[in-house]
C-alpha positions as YAML, in Angstrom:
chain: A
units: angstrom
residues:
- id: 1
  name: MET
  ca: [-18.99, -0.76, 3.82]
- id: 2
  name: ALA
  ca: [-16.44, -1.33, 1.06]
- id: 3
  name: THR
  ca: [-14.24, 1.48, 2.39]
- id: 4
  name: ASN
  ca: [-14.05, -0.17, 5.82]
- id: 5
  name: ASP
  ca: [-12.88, -3.39, 4.16]
- id: 6
  name: ALA
  ca: [-10.38, -1.46, 2.07]
- id: 7
  name: LEU
  ca: [-8.93, 0.29, 5.11]
- id: 8
  name: SER
  ca: [-8.72, -3.01, 6.98]
- id: 9
  name: THR
  ca: [-6.80, -4.42, 4.02]
- id: 10
  name: LEU
  ca: [-4.45, -1.45, 4.10]
- id: 11
  name: ALA
  ca: [-3.95, -1.92, 7.86]
- id: 12
  name: GLU
  ca: [-2.92, -5.55, 7.34]
- id: 13
  name: TYR
  ca: [-0.21, -4.50, 4.90]
- id: 14
  name: LEU
  ca: [0.92, -1.60, 7.08]
- id: 15
  name: GLU
  ca: [1.37, -4.04, 9.98]
- id: 16
  name: LEU
  ca: [3.47, -6.31, 7.77]
- id: 17
  name: SER
  ca: [5.56, -3.35, 6.68]
- id: 18
  name: LEU
  ca: [6.20, -2.38, 10.30]
- id: 19
  name: ASP
  ca: [7.38, -5.92, 11.01]
- id: 20
  name: THR
  ca: [9.85, -5.84, 8.12]
- id: 21
  name: SER
  ca: [10.89, -2.15, 8.24]
- id: 22
  name: GLY
  ca: [9.78, -1.66, 4.65]
- id: 23
  name: SER
  ca: [7.07, 0.19, 2.78]
- id: 24
  name: VAL
  ca: [3.86, -1.14, 1.28]
- id: 25
  name: ILE
  ca: [4.11, -0.99, -2.51]
- id: 26
  name: MET
  ca: [0.79, -1.27, -4.34]
- id: 27
  name: MET
  ca: [1.33, -1.82, -8.05]
- id: 28
  name: GLN
  ca: [-0.81, -0.21, -10.73]
- id: 29
  name: GLY
  ca: [-3.82, -2.39, -11.52]
- id: 30
  name: CYS
  ca: [-3.58, -5.10, -14.16]
- id: 31
  name: ASP
  ca: [-6.51, -7.35, -15.12]
- id: 32
  name: GLY
  ca: [-8.54, -6.04, -12.18]
- id: 33
  name: LEU
  ca: [-5.86, -6.84, -9.60]
- id: 34
  name: CYS
  ca: [-3.02, -4.97, -7.91]
- id: 35
  name: ALA
  ca: [0.10, -6.81, -6.77]
- id: 36
  name: MET
  ca: [1.23, -5.98, -3.25]
- id: 37
  name: TYR
  ca: [4.86, -5.90, -2.17]
- id: 38
  name: ILE
  ca: [6.75, -4.84, 0.91]
- id: 39
  name: GLY
  ca: [10.24, -3.50, 0.60]
- id: 40
  name: ARG
  ca: [12.42, -0.45, 0.28]
- id: 41
  name: VAL
  ca: [11.62, 1.60, -2.78]
- id: 42
  name: THR
  ca: [15.27, 2.59, -3.07]
- id: 43
  name: GLU
  ca: [16.17, -1.06, -3.68]
- id: 44
  name: ASP
  ca: [15.67, -3.06, -6.85]
- id: 45
  name: GLN
  ca: [12.27, -4.76, -7.20]
- id: 46
  name: GLY
  ca: [14.03, -8.11, -6.86]
- id: 47
  name: HIS
  ca: [14.56, -7.30, -3.17]
- id: 48
  name: TRP
  ca: [10.86, -6.63, -2.52]
- id: 49
  name: GLN
  ca: [8.77, -9.34, -0.89]
- id: 50
  name: TYR
  ca: [5.60, -10.30, -2.76]
- id: 51
  name: PHE
  ca: [2.45, -10.49, -0.60]
- id: 52
  name: GLY
  ca: [-0.25, -11.40, -3.12]
- id: 53
  name: VAL
  ca: [-2.87, -9.30, -4.85]
- id: 54
  name: ILE
  ca: [-5.90, -7.21, -3.97]
- id: 55
  name: ALA
  ca: [-8.81, -6.27, -6.19]
- id: 56
  name: ALA
  ca: [-8.35, -3.05, -8.14]
- id: 57
  name: LEU
  ca: [-11.67, -1.85, -6.65]
- id: 58
  name: THR
  ca: [-10.23, -2.28, -3.15]
- id: 59
  name: ALA
  ca: [-7.10, -0.42, -4.22]
- id: 60
  name: GLY
  ca: [-9.29, 2.38, -5.59]
- id: 61
  name: ASP
  ca: [-11.12, 2.62, -2.26]
- id: 62
  name: ILE
  ca: [-7.78, 2.81, -0.42]
- id: 63
  name: LEU
  ca: [-6.73, 5.69, -2.65]
- id: 64
  name: LYS
  ca: [-10.04, 7.48, -2.05]
- id: 65
  name: MET
  ca: [-9.60, 7.22, 1.72]
- id: 66
  name: THR
  ca: [-5.97, 8.39, 1.78]
- id: 67
  name: HIS
  ca: [-4.09, 11.22, 0.10]
- id: 68
  name: SER
  ca: [-0.60, 11.99, -1.17]
- id: 69
  name: GLY
  ca: [1.78, 13.10, 1.54]
- id: 70
  name: SER
  ca: [1.41, 12.61, 5.27]
- id: 71
  name: ASN
  ca: [-1.63, 10.64, 6.51]
- id: 72
  name: ARG
  ca: [-2.92, 10.00, 10.02]
- id: 73
  name: ILE
  ca: [-5.83, 7.62, 10.08]
- id: 74
  name: GLU
  ca: [-7.53, 5.30, 12.54]
- id: 75
  name: ILE
  ca: [-8.34, 1.84, 11.22]
- id: 76
  name: ASP
  ca: [-10.14, -0.72, 13.36]
- id: 77
  name: GLY
  ca: [-9.25, 1.22, 16.52]
- id: 78
  name: GLN
  ca: [-5.53, 1.43, 15.69]
- id: 79
  name: LYS
  ca: [-3.87, 4.70, 14.67]
- id: 80
  name: TYR
  ca: [-1.56, 4.65, 11.65]
- id: 81
  name: ARG
  ca: [0.80, 7.31, 10.33]
- id: 82
  name: PHE
  ca: [2.30, 6.96, 6.89]
- id: 83
  name: ILE
  ca: [3.39, 8.91, 3.87]
- id: 84
  name: ARG
  ca: [1.72, 8.07, 0.57]
- id: 85
  name: SER
  ca: [3.87, 8.65, -2.48]
- id: 86
  name: PHE
  ca: [4.25, 7.44, -6.04]
- id: 87
  name: THR
  ca: [7.05, 5.58, -7.76]
- id: 88
  name: HIS
  ca: [7.61, 4.38, -11.30]
- id: 89
  name: PHE
  ca: [9.71, 1.53, -12.58]
- id: 90
  name: GLU
  ca: [9.84, -0.37, -15.82]
- id: 91
  name: ASP
  ca: [6.56, 0.51, -17.54]
- id: 92
  name: ARG
  ca: [4.32, 0.64, -14.44]
- id: 93
  name: GLY
  ca: [3.53, 2.92, -11.59]
- id: 94
  name: ALA
  ca: [2.98, 2.09, -7.94]
- id: 95
  name: ILE
  ca: [1.65, 3.79, -4.83]
- id: 96
  name: VAL
  ca: [3.94, 3.60, -1.80]
- id: 97
  name: PHE
  ca: [2.75, 3.71, 1.82]
- id: 98
  name: SER
  ca: [5.73, 4.36, 4.10]
- id: 99
  name: PRO
  ca: [5.08, 4.13, 7.86]
- id: 100
  name: THR
  ca: [6.41, 7.07, 9.87]
...
């Protein structure tokens, strides 16, 4: 059941990223939470839009249900295509979901 919730969470952020022509940027967990941003990874973090946090357990479930590289997945009846990659800035890493 947790994986369905995790994928629904991912879908919400993917929809936001489609609306803004950016990528979903899920920061490395800190204190049990992962900050969520939408923006262009090629731009400075100051240009990213902050969209709150998700539980690190939810983030872990998202990572279990997706893989690096190209993904095609159906979530709540909607098909999503995205590329999952990794980026690093300052002293933290982040997973990037870029709609294709």
